[in-house]
C-alpha positions in Angstrom: 8.4 -4.3 15.7 7.0 -7.5 17.3 8.5 -10.0 14.8 8.1 -12.9 17.2 4.4 -12.3 17.6 4.0 -12.1 13.8 5.9 -15.3 13.3 3.7 -17.1 15.9 0.5 -15.9 14.3 1.6 -17.1 10.9 2.6 -20.5 12.3 -0.8 -20.9 13.9 -2.5 -20.0 10.6 -0.4 -22.6 8.7 -1.1 -25.3 11.3 -4.8 -24.6 10.7 -4.6 -25.4 7.0 -2.3 -28.4 7.3 0.9 -26.8 6.1 4.1 -27.7 7.9 6.2 -24.8 6.5 5.9 -21.8 4.2 8.4 -20.7 1.6 8.3 -16.9 1.5 9.6 -15.1 -1.6 7.7 -11.9 -1.6 10.1 -9.3 -0.2 7.5 -7.1 1.6 6.3 -10.3 3.4 9.9 -11.1 4.3 10.3 -7.7 5.7 7.1 -7.9 7.7 8.1 -11.2 9.3 11.8 -10.7 10.1 12.8 -7.1 9.3 15.1 -7.7 6.3 14.8 -4.7 3.9 17.2 -5.9 1.1 16.3 -6.8 -2.4 17.2 -10.5 -2.5 16.4 -13.4 -0.1 14.1 -16.3 0.7 12.6 -17.0 4.1 11.3 -20.4 5.3 9.0 -20.7 8.4 8.6 -24.1 9.9 5.3 -24.0 11.8 6.2 -26.3 14.7 3.7 -26.9 17.5 5.9 -25.4 20.2 7.4 -22.4 18.5 8.1 -21.6 14.8 11.6 -22.1 13.4 12.8 -19.8 10.6 15.7 -19.7 8.2 16.6 -16.8 6.0 18.7 -17.4 2.9 20.6 -14.6 1.0 23.9 -14.0 -0.7 27.2 -12.4 0.3 26.1 -8.9 -0.7 23.8 -8.8 2.3 26.0 -10.4 4.9 26.2 -7.3 7.1 22.7 -6.1 6.4 21.1 -9.5 7.2 23.1 -9.7 10.5 21.8 -6.2 11.5 18.2 -6.5 10.4 17.0 -10.1 10.5 15.2 -11.0 13.7 13.9 -14.4 14.8 15.5 -16.4 11.9 18.8 -18.2 11.3 20.7 -16.3 8.6 22.3 -18.5 5.9 24.7 -16.8 3.5 25.1 -18.9 0.4 26.9 -18.9 -2.9 24.2 -21.2 -4.4 20.9 -19.8 -5.6 18.9 -19.0 -2.5 16.0 -21.2 -3.6 18.3 -24.2 -3.9 19.7 -23.7 -0.4 16.2 -23.2 1.0 15.0 -26.5 -0.6 18.0 -28.3 0.9 17.0 -26.9 4.3 13.4 -28.1 3.8 14.6 -31.6 2.9 16.9 -31.8 6.0 14.0 -30.6 8.2 11.9 -33.5 6.8 9.0 -31.2 5.9 6.1 -33.1 4.4 3.9 -30.3 3.2 5.5 -27.0 2.0 3.3 -24.0 1.3 4.3 -21.4 -1.2 3.0 -17.9 -2.1 1.0 -18.8 -5.3 0.3 -15.1 -6.2 4.0 -14.3 -6.1 5.8 -17.4 -7.4 6.0 -17.6 -11.2 5.2 -20.8 -13.1 8.9 -21.3 -13.9 9.6 -20.8 -10.2 7.1 -23.5 -9.3 8.6 -25.9 -11.7 12.0 -25.3 -10.3 10.7 -25.8 -6.8 9.1 -29.1 -7.8 12.3 -30.3 -9.4 14.5 -29.4 -6.4 12.2 -31.2 -3.9 12.0 -34.3 -6.2 8.6 -35.3 -4.9 9.8 -35.8 -1.3 7.8 -32.8 -0.1 4.3 -32.0 -1.2 3.7 -28.5 -2.4 0.5 -26.6 -1.5 -0.5 -23.1 -2.5 -0.9 -21.0 0.6 -1.0 -17.4 -0.7 -2.6 -14.5 1.0 -2.1 -15.6 4.6 0.6 -13.1 5.4 -1.3 -10.3 3.6 -4.3 -11.0 5.8 -2.1 -10.6 8.9 -0.5 -7.4 7.4 -4.0 -5.8 6.9 -4.3 -5.3 10.7 -1.6 -3.0 11.9 -0.1 -3.2 15.3 0.7 -0.1 17.4 4.3 0.2 16.1 3.1 0.1 12.5 0.3 2.6 13.2 2.9 5.0 14.6 5.2 4.6 11.6 2.4 5.1 9.2 1.1 8.1 11.0 4.6 9.6 10.9 4.8 9.0 7.1 1.4 10.6 6.7 2.5 13.7 8.6 5.7 14.0 6.7 3.9 13.9 3.4 1.2 16.4 4.5 3.9 18.8 5.7 5.1 19.0 2.1 1.8 20.2 0.7 2.1 24.0 1.5 5.5 24.1 -0.2 4.3 22.4 -3.4 1.4 24.8 -3.6 3.9 27.7 -4.0 5.3 26.0 -7.1 2.0 25.7 -8.8 2.0 28.6 -11.2 0.7 28.8 -14.8 3.5 27.8 -17.2 5.3 25.5 -14.7 5.8 22.0 -15.9 4.1 19.1 -14.1 7.3 17.2 -14.0 9.1 20.2 -12.4 6.5 20.4 -9.6 6.8 16.6 -9.0 10.6 16.8 -8.9 10.6 19.6 -6.4 8.2 17.8 -4.2 10.3 14.6 -4.3 13.4 16.6 -3.5 11.8 18.2 -0.5 10.5 14.8 0.6 14.0 13.4 0.6 15.3 16.4 2.5 12.6 15.9 5.1 13.8 12.3 5.7 11.7 10.2 3.4 13.4 7.0 2.1 11.7 7.4 -1.3 8.2 8.1 -2.7 5.5 5.4 -2.3 4.9 5.6 -6.1 5.5 7.8 -9.1 4.1 11.2 -8.1 1.0 12.2 -10.0 0.7 15.9 -11.1 -2.1 16.1 -13.7 -3.4 19.6 -14.8 -6.2 20.9 -16.9 -7.8 18.2 -19.2 -5.1 15.8 -18.0 -6.6 15.8 -14.5 -9.3 13.6 -16.0 -6.7 10.8 -16.1 -6.9 9.0 -12.7 -3.3 7.9 -12.9 -1.9 10.8 -14.9 1.9 10.7 -14.2 3.7 14.1 -14.1 4.5 15.1 -17.7 6.4 17.9 -19.5 3.1 19.7 -20.0 2.8 23.2 -18.4 0.1 24.2 -16.0 -2.7 26.0 -17.8 -4.1 29.4 -16.9 -7.3 27.8 -15.6 -8.4 24.3 -14.5 -7.9 21.6 -11.9 -4.6 20.1 -10.8 -4.6 16.7 -9.2 -1.6 16.1 -6.9 -1.4 12.5 -5.7 1.8 11.4 -3.8 3.1 9.5 -0.8 6.4 8.9 1.0 8.0 5.9 2.6 9.4 6.4 6.1 11.0 3.6 8.0 9.6 1.1 5.5 5.9 2.3 5.7 4.0 4.1 3.0 1.7 7.1 3.0 -0.8 8.1 0.2 -2.7 11.4 -0.2 -4.4 13.3 -2.9 -5.5 16.9 -3.1 -7.0 18.8 -6.0 -6.5 22.5 -6.4 -7.6 25.0 -9.1 -5.6 27.3 -11.3 -7.4 30.6 -11.8 -11.0 31.4 -10.8 -13.2 28.5 -10.2 -16.3 28.2 -12.4 -19.7 27.2 -11.0 -19.5 23.8 -12.8 -16.0 23.1 -11.4 -17.0 24.1 -7.9 -20.0 21.8 -8.1 -17.7 18.9 -9.2 -15.4 19.6 -6.3 -18.1 19.8 -3.7 -19.6 16.6 -4.9 -16.3 14.7 -4.4 -15.8 16.2 -1.0 -19.3 15.2 0.1 -18.8 11.7 -1.3 -15.5 11.4 0.5 -16.9 12.5 3.8 -19.8 10.1 3.4 -17.5 7.2 2.9 -15.3 8.2 5.8 -18.3 8.3 8.0 -19.0 4.6 7.2 -15.6 3.5 8.4 -15.9 1.5 11.6 -15.4 -2.1 12.7 -17.8 -4.7 11.3 -18.7 -2.6 8.2 -18.2 -4.4 4.9 -15.7 -2.7 2.5 -18.4 -2.5 -0.2 -20.6 -0.4 2.1 -17.9 2.2 2.4 -17.7 2.3 -1.4 -21.4 2.5 -1.7 -21.8 5.5 0.6 -19.7 7.8 -1.5 -21.0 6.5 -4.8 -24.6 7.3 -3.8 -23.6 10.9 -3.2 -22.0 11.2 -6.6 -25.1 9.5 -8.2 -27.4 12.1 -6.6 -25.1 14.9 -7.8 -25.2 13.5 -11.4 -21.6 12.2 -11.6 -22.1 8.5 -11.1 -20.7 7.6 -14.5 -17.5 9.6 -13.9 -16.3 7.7 -10.8 -14.3 5.0 -12.5 -12.3 3.3 -9.8 -12.7 1.8 -6.3 -13.0 4.0 -3.2 -9.8 2.9 -1.5 -7.3 0.3 -0.4 -5.2 -0.7 2.6 -1.7 0.9 3.0 1.3 -0.4 4.9 4.6 -1.8 3.8 3.2 -1.6 0.3 1.1 1.3 -0.9 -1.7 -1.1 -2.1 -2.7 -3.7 0.5 -5.8 -5.5 1.8 -8.6 -4.6 2.2 -10.0 -3.3 -1.1 -12.8 -0.8 -0.7 -14.9 -1.5 -3.8 -18.3 -2.5 -5.0 -19.3 -6.0 -3.9 -16.4 -6.4 -1.4 -17.7 -8.3 1.6 -14.6 -8.2 3.8 -15.4 -6.5 7.1 -13.3 -3.7 8.5 -11.4 -4.5 11.7 -9.8 -2.2 14.2 -6.2 -1.6 13.2 -6.8 -1.5 9.5 -5.5 1.6 7.7 -7.3 2.5 4.4 -7.5 5.3 1.9 -10.7 7.0 1.0 -10.4 8.5 -2.4 -13.5 9.0 -4.6 -13.1 11.0 -7.8 -14.8 12.5 -10.8 -13.1 12.4 -14.2 -14.6 14.1 -17.3 -12.7 13.9 -20.6 -11.6 17.2 -22.2 -12.7 19.1 -19.0 -10.9 17.8 -15.9 -11.0 15.7 -12.8 -11.2 15.9 -9.0 -10.0 13.4 -6.4 -9.6 13.9 -2.6 -7.8 11.2 -0.7 -7.1 10.7 3.0 -5.7 7.8 5.0 -8.1 6.6 7.7 -7.4 4.3 10.7 -10.2 1.9 11.8 -10.4 2.3 15.6 -12.3 0.2 18.2 -15.1 2.8 18.2 -15.0 4.1 14.7 -12.2 5.8 12.8 -9.4 8.4 12.9 -8.6 10.5 9.8 -4.8 10.5 9.7 -4.3 13.1 6.9 -4.5 16.6 8.4 -4.5 18.6 5.2 -7.5 20.9 4.5 -10.1 19.7 1.9 -11.2 23.3 1.1 -11.0 24.1 -2.6 -7.8 26.1 -3.0 -7.2 28.5 -5.9 -3.6 29.0 -6.9 
């Protein structure tokens, strides 16, 4: 990973808004900037004109891990609270304006920061800058995400075999997660969703003790983390013979998803991608049953910028990786969602998820 390049880009952004240094407390952002994958630490980036200077503060539990993982930053192992040590470093560096991640720092954390700096350094909210950088993936990140997508997709045929009437949703999710770990995944991107029958009408129906019915939809939504990067996919299958009404629902979602995917290319506003699929569902009579946004970015976190939703004006840029996942959810009947991960390329898009979107009966 090109950590040096990321650090220089962030320094340039900070200089543009009059911030001399940035206090970074959000762990995914720390990992993005210097490679540290532990669960406790604070990073400070001093945006000097020549080249940025970074210091990473953590405790003795991570001495070896920080030495192995942190790149481009001085590692400081401290017995004091890391935020205290970081503020001492800020004062010694004579930083006049310190930015902080407003969306990740609690109010009590802000108060503590103010007390530690004692008015010698001005605090300025500078949130979202790193997330904007993270939205555009570099070639190394694209490869890692593609590998995670392929690992997850490779699990799908096996989980289909476990989808039998009477099997518990939680048992299916557990078997999937076991196979994911055996295949090399670090962990799942989120709690696996297995929602069958009427429960498939719950967009985020976590796997429960309920058994699969003899007939109805099953939504399977899952992802894996591989080398720190997430994947995310959804397929909907059907237990028993598909009725005409259910087939109509499924085909409407598939057409909507294809329409939104077709809109993915550089320069297109995120809201336009959402609108394309929503228009298909409106024409098919299901507009009222699509109750969430069309998609989101994926990377170190499973939900990143951009957000593909109504009214979003952010333009797509080559290197972004987004999900496209329209759905229909009808209470007491069932739901359908199909989700792929899509890379924005210089000339259009590349669908990373290789799994078939044909309606499968199990």
